[in-house]
C-alpha positions as CSV (number, residue, x, y, z in Angstrom):
1,M,-0.1,-10.8,-0.4
2,T,-3.6,-10.4,1.0
3,P,-6.4,-8.6,-1.0
4,L,-6.3,-5.7,1.5
5,Q,-2.5,-5.3,1.0
6,L,-2.9,-5.5,-2.7
7,S,-5.7,-2.9,-2.8
8,R,-3.5,-0.5,-0.7
9,L,-0.5,-1.1,-3.0
10,I,-2.6,-0.3,-6.0
11,A,-4.1,2.9,-4.4
12,N,-0.6,4.1,-3.5
13,A,0.7,3.4,-7.0
14,A,-2.2,5.4,-8.5
15,A,-1.5,8.2,-6.1
16,E,2.1,8.4,-7.3
17,K,0.8,9.3,-10.7
18,K,-1.5,12.0,-9.3
19,A,-4.7,10.0,-9.8
20,R,-7.8,11.8,-8.4
21,G,-10.6,10.5,-6.3
22,I,-9.0,7.2,-5.3
23,V,-11.6,5.0,-3.6
24,R,-11.2,1.5,-2.2
25,L,-14.5,-0.3,-2.0
26,D,-14.8,-3.5,0.2
27,I,-17.3,-5.7,-1.8
28,R,-16.7,-9.0,0.0
29,Q,-20.2,-9.0,1.5
30,K,-21.8,-7.9,-1.8
31,S,-20.3,-10.0,-4.5
32,S,-18.1,-13.1,-5.1
33,I,-16.3,-11.6,-8.1
34,A,-13.7,-9.8,-6.0
35,D,-12.9,-8.6,-2.5
36,Y,-12.1,-5.0,-3.4
37,F,-12.6,-2.4,-6.1
38,V,-10.1,0.3,-6.5
39,I,-11.5,3.2,-8.5
40,C,-9.7,6.4,-9.6
41,E,-9.5,8.8,-12.4
42,G,-7.0,10.7,-14.6
43,D,-7.5,14.0,-16.4
44,T,-6.5,12.7,-19.9
45,D,-6.3,9.4,-21.7
46,R,-2.5,9.7,-21.4
47,Q,-2.7,10.1,-17.6
48,V,-5.1,7.1,-17.4
49,R,-2.5,5.0,-19.2
50,A,0.3,6.3,-17.0
51,I,-1.7,5.5,-13.8
52,T,-2.4,2.0,-15.2
53,D,1.3,1.5,-16.0
54,S,2.3,2.6,-12.5
55,I,-0.1,0.1,-11.0
56,V,1.0,-2.8,-13.1
57,E,4.7,-2.0,-12.4
58,A,4.2,-1.8,-8.6
59,C,2.3,-5.1,-8.6
60,Q,4.9,-6.8,-10.8
61,A,7.6,-5.7,-8.4
62,K,5.7,-7.7,-5.7
63,G,5.3,-10.7,-8.1
64,V,1.6,-10.1,-8.9
65,R,0.3,-9.8,-12.5
66,P,-3.1,-8.9,-13.7
67,L,-5.2,-11.8,-15.0
68,R,-6.8,-9.5,-17.6
69,T,-6.5,-5.9,-18.8
70,A,-9.2,-4.1,-20.8
71,G,-9.5,-0.6,-22.3
72,Y,-5.9,0.3,-22.2
73,N,-5.6,1.4,-25.9
74,D,-8.7,3.6,-25.7
75,G,-7.7,5.1,-22.4
76,S,-11.1,6.3,-21.2
77,W,-11.8,3.4,-18.9
78,V,-9.1,0.8,-18.1
79,V,-9.9,-2.3,-16.0
80,L,-7.3,-4.4,-14.4
81,D,-8.4,-7.8,-13.0
82,Y,-6.2,-9.0,-10.1
83,A,-8.8,-11.7,-9.1
84,S,-9.3,-10.5,-5.6
85,V,-9.0,-6.8,-6.6
86,I,-10.5,-5.2,-9.6
87,V,-9.1,-1.8,-10.6
88,H,-11.0,0.8,-12.6
89,V,-9.1,3.9,-14.0
90,F,-11.5,6.4,-15.6
91,L,-11.6,9.7,-17.4
92,P,-13.8,12.0,-15.3
93,G,-16.8,11.9,-17.7
94,E,-16.8,8.1,-17.8
95,R,-16.5,7.8,-14.1
96,S,-19.5,10.1,-13.4
97,Y,-21.5,8.3,-16.2
98,Y,-21.1,4.8,-14.9
99,D,-20.9,5.9,-11.2
100,L,-19.7,2.5,-9.8
101,E,-19.4,3.9,-6.3
102,S,-23.1,4.6,-6.0
103,L,-24.0,1.3,-7.7
104,W,-22.0,-0.8,-5.2
105,K,-23.1,1.3,-2.2
106,A,-26.7,0.9,-3.3
107,Q,-26.2,-2.8,-3.3
108,A,-25.3,-2.7,0.4
109,K,-28.4,-0.7,1.3
110,A,-30.7,-3.0,-0.7
111,G,-29.2,-6.0,1.1
112,R,-30.0,-4.7,4.6
113,E,-33.4,-5.3,6.2
114,P,-34.6,-2.3,8.3
115,A,-35.1,-3.1,11.9
116,A,-38.2,-2.1,13.9
117,T,-37.5,0.7,16.5
118,N,-38.4,1.0,20.1
119,G,-39.3,-2.7,20.4
120,S,-42.4,-2.3,18.3
121,K,-43.4,-5.1,15.9
122,K,-44.6,-2.6,13.3
123,A,-42.3,-2.4,10.3
124,P,-40.8,1.0,9.6
125,A,-42.3,3.1,6.9
126,K,-40.7,2.7,3.4
127,E,-38.4,5.4,2.2
128,R,-39.7,7.5,-0.7
129,A,-38.3,6.4,-4.1
130,R,-36.3,9.2,-5.7
131,P,-36.8,9.8,-9.4
132,P,-33.8,8.5,-11.4
133,T,-31.5,11.1,-12.7
134,K,-30.0,10.7,-16.1
135,P,-26.2,10.9,-16.0
136,S,-24.3,13.0,-18.5
137,P,-22.8,11.1,-21.4
138,P,-19.2,10.2,-21.2
139,S,-16.6,12.7,-22.5
140,R,-14.3,11.7,-25.4
141,R,-11.4,14.0,-24.7
142,R,-8.3,13.0,-26.7
143,V,-4.8,14.4,-26.5
144,R,-3.3,15.0,-29.9
145,T,0.4,14.1,-30.3
146,A,2.7,15.3,-33.0
């Protein structure tokens, strides 16, 4: 199974459990740790674990097992390492706090060199630096069970 096929399988398994904001990031040109990130979120820690279970079951049905799993017991941010695909399942507060999508997209912009326009040899003007915004702290919502 190719990394692209695996990332699609994982995204579909997450969608079956109503995961929100499913994103597949191609990081082949940005990092050697993996080929793809699959990032999604669940509303509660229980849903995060259900999404994770669905992903693991779908992959095991195809004969693929994660090398490592982290954060399952806490349920606020679960990471599944499938070598070529790394899966992040978040609670909404955790996802916005760590903002992995922007972090990895920013890497792509930083890696590109701007090209001069209209055949001029003059380098283009630098973009203004935006002041950093402080993200909100992660939420710690828990579901009580009887």
